[in-house]
PARODREN-10399 format. One record per residue: y, x, z of N, C-alpha, C in turn; residue number from 1; residue in one letter. Coordinates in Angstrom, 1 decimal. Example, Ala and Ser with C-alpha at 12.3 -4.5 7.8 and 13.67 -1.06 7.14 Angstrom:
// PARODREN-10399
((-5.7 13.2 7.8) (-4.5 12.3 7.8) (-3.3 13.2 7.8) 1 A) ((-2.2 12.8 7.1) (-1.1 13.7 7.1) (0.0 12.9 7.9) 2 S) 
END
This chain:
// PARODREN-10399
((12.4 -14.1 -7.2) (13.4 -13.6 -6.3) (12.7 -13.3 -5.0) 1 X) ((11.8 -14.2 -4.5) (11.2 -13.9 -3.2) (10.4 -12.6 -3.2) 2 X) ((9.7 -12.4 -4.3) (8.9 -11.2 -4.4) (9.8 -9.9 -4.4) 3 X) ((10.9 -10.0 -5.1) (11.9 -8.9 -5.1) (12.5 -8.7 -3.7) 4 X) ((12.8 -9.8 -3.0) (13.4 -9.7 -1.7) (12.5 -9.2 -0.6) 5 X) ((11.2 -9.7 -0.7) (10.3 -9.3 0.4) (9.4 -8.1 0.0) 6 X) ((8.7 -8.2 -1.0) (7.7 -7.2 -1.4) (8.3 -5.9 -1.8) 7 X) ((9.2 -6.0 -2.8) (9.8 -4.8 -3.4) (10.7 -4.1 -2.5) 8 X) ((11.4 -4.8 -1.6) (12.3 -4.1 -0.6) (11.4 -3.3 0.3) 9 X) ((10.3 -3.8 0.8) (9.4 -3.1 1.7) (8.8 -1.9 0.9) 10 X) ((8.4 -2.1 -0.3) (7.8 -1.0 -1.1) (8.8 0.1 -1.2) 11 X) ((10.0 -0.2 -1.5) (11.1 0.8 -1.7) (11.5 1.5 -0.4) 12 X) ((11.6 0.7 0.7) (11.9 1.3 2.0) (10.9 2.2 2.5) 13 X) ((9.6 1.9 2.2) (8.5 2.8 2.7) (8.1 3.9 1.7) 14 X) ((8.9 4.1 0.6) (8.7 5.1 -0.4) (8.5 6.5 0.2) 15 X) ((9.2 6.9 1.2) (9.0 8.3 1.7) (7.6 8.4 2.3) 16 X) ((7.0 7.4 2.8) (5.6 7.5 3.3) (4.6 7.6 2.3) 17 X) ((4.6 6.7 1.2) (3.6 6.7 0.2) (3.8 7.7 -0.9) 18 X) ((4.9 8.4 -0.9) (5.1 9.4 -2.0) (4.2 10.6 -1.7) 19 X) ((3.8 10.9 -0.5) (3.0 12.1 -0.2) (1.6 11.7 0.1) 20 X) ((1.2 10.4 -0.1) (-0.2 10.0 0.2) (-1.2 10.5 -0.9) 21 X) ((-2.4 10.3 -0.5) (-3.5 10.7 -1.5) (-3.5 9.7 -2.7) 22 X) ((-4.0 10.2 -3.8) (-4.0 9.4 -5.0) (-4.7 8.0 -4.9) 23 X) ((-5.8 8.0 -4.1) (-6.6 6.8 -4.0) (-5.7 5.7 -3.2) 24 X) ((-4.9 6.1 -2.3) (-4.0 5.2 -1.6) (-2.9 4.6 -2.5) 25 X) ((-2.4 5.5 -3.4) (-1.4 5.1 -4.3) (-2.0 4.1 -5.3) 26 X) ((-3.2 4.4 -5.7) (-3.9 3.5 -6.6) (-4.1 2.1 -6.0) 27 X) ((-4.5 2.1 -4.7) (-4.6 0.8 -4.0) (-3.3 0.1 -3.9) 28 X) ((-2.2 0.8 -3.7) (-0.9 0.2 -3.7) (-0.5 -0.4 -5.1) 29 X) ((-0.9 0.3 -6.2) (-0.7 -0.2 -7.5) (-1.4 -1.5 -7.7) 30 X) ((-2.7 -1.6 -7.3) (-3.5 -2.8 -7.4) (-2.8 -3.9 -6.7) 31 X) ((-2.3 -3.7 -5.5) (-1.6 -4.7 -4.7) (-0.4 -5.2 -5.5) 32 X) ((0.4 -4.2 -6.0) (1.6 -4.6 -6.8) (1.2 -5.4 -8.0) 33 X) ((0.1 -5.1 -8.7) (-0.4 -5.9 -9.8) (-0.7 -7.3 -9.4) 34 X) ((-1.3 -7.5 -8.2) (-1.6 -8.8 -7.8) (-0.4 -9.6 -7.5) 35 X) ((0.6 -9.0 -6.9) (1.9 -9.7 -6.7) (2.6 -10.0 -8.0) 36 X) ((2.5 -9.1 -9.0) (3.1 -9.4 -10.3) (2.4 -10.5 -11.0) 37 X) ((1.1 -10.6 -10.9) (0.3 -11.7 -11.5) (0.6 -13.0 -10.8) 38 X) ((0.9 -13.0 -9.5) (1.3 -14.2 -8.9) (2.7 -14.7 -9.3) 39 X) ((3.6 -13.7 -9.5) (4.9 -14.0 -9.9) (5.0 -14.6 -11.3) 40 X) ((4.3 -13.9 -12.2) (4.3 -14.3 -13.6) (3.3 -15.3 -14.0) 41 X) ((2.4 -15.6 -13.2) (1.3 -16.6 -13.4) (0.5 -16.2 -14.7) 42 X) ((0.4 -14.9 -14.9) (-0.5 -14.4 -16.1) (-1.9 -14.1 -15.6) 43 X) ((-2.8 -14.2 -16.5) (-4.2 -14.0 -16.1) (-4.6 -12.5 -15.9) 44 X) ((-5.8 -12.3 -15.5) (-6.2 -10.9 -15.1) (-6.4 -10.0 -16.3) 45 X) ((-6.4 -10.6 -17.5) (-6.6 -9.8 -18.7) (-5.2 -9.2 -19.3) 46 X) ((-4.1 -9.6 -18.6) (-2.8 -9.1 -19.1) (-2.7 -7.7 -18.6) 47 X) ((-2.3 -6.8 -19.5) (-2.1 -5.4 -19.2) (-1.0 -5.2 -18.1) 48 X) ((-1.2 -4.2 -17.3) (-0.2 -3.9 -16.2) (1.2 -3.6 -16.8) 49 X) ((1.2 -3.0 -17.9) (2.5 -2.7 -18.5) (3.3 -4.0 -18.8) 50 X) ((2.6 -5.0 -19.3) (3.2 -6.2 -19.6) (3.7 -6.9 -18.3) 51 X) ((2.8 -6.9 -17.3) (3.2 -7.5 -16.0) (4.5 -6.8 -15.5) 52 X) ((4.5 -5.5 -15.5) (5.7 -4.8 -14.9) (7.0 -5.1 -15.7) 53 X) ((6.8 -5.2 -17.1) (8.0 -5.6 -17.9) (8.5 -7.0 -17.6) 54 X) ((7.5 -7.9 -17.4) (7.9 -9.3 -17.2) (8.7 -9.4 -15.9) 55 X) ((8.3 -8.6 -14.9) (8.9 -8.7 -13.5) (10.1 -7.8 -13.5) 56 X) ((10.3 -6.8 -14.4) (11.4 -5.9 -14.3) (11.1 -4.8 -13.3) 57 X) ((9.8 -4.5 -13.1) (9.4 -3.5 -12.1) (8.9 -2.3 -12.8) 58 X) ((8.7 -1.2 -12.0) (8.1 0.0 -12.5) (6.8 0.3 -11.8) 59 X) ((5.8 0.8 -12.5) (4.5 1.1 -11.8) (4.7 2.1 -10.7) 60 X) ((3.9 2.0 -9.7) (4.0 2.9 -8.6) (3.9 4.4 -8.9) 61 X) ((2.9 4.7 -9.8) (2.8 6.1 -10.2) (4.0 6.6 -11.0) 62 X) ((4.7 5.8 -11.7) (5.9 6.2 -12.4) (7.0 6.5 -11.4) 63 X) ((7.1 5.7 -10.3) (8.0 6.0 -9.3) (7.7 7.2 -8.5) 64 X) ((6.4 7.5 -8.3) (6.0 8.7 -7.6) (6.3 9.9 -8.4) 65 X) ((6.2 9.9 -9.7) (6.4 11.1 -10.5) (7.8 11.4 -10.8) 66 X) ((8.7 10.5 -10.5) (10.2 10.7 -10.8) (10.8 11.4 -9.7) 67 X) 
END
């Protein structure tokens, strides 16, 4: 709940800024989101990103950007 309240709300509120960023910045944002998801789920680094996002109920940044 804390991650949804703090991290995801900031990510969504700043969406207009990162939607037009360079790809390498969006990739860095995804890496950061993965780290938060790993902290929330307590899964190891070998867990695929897709599984992490499903466990948290989040969407990958690139998916948000393409919609």
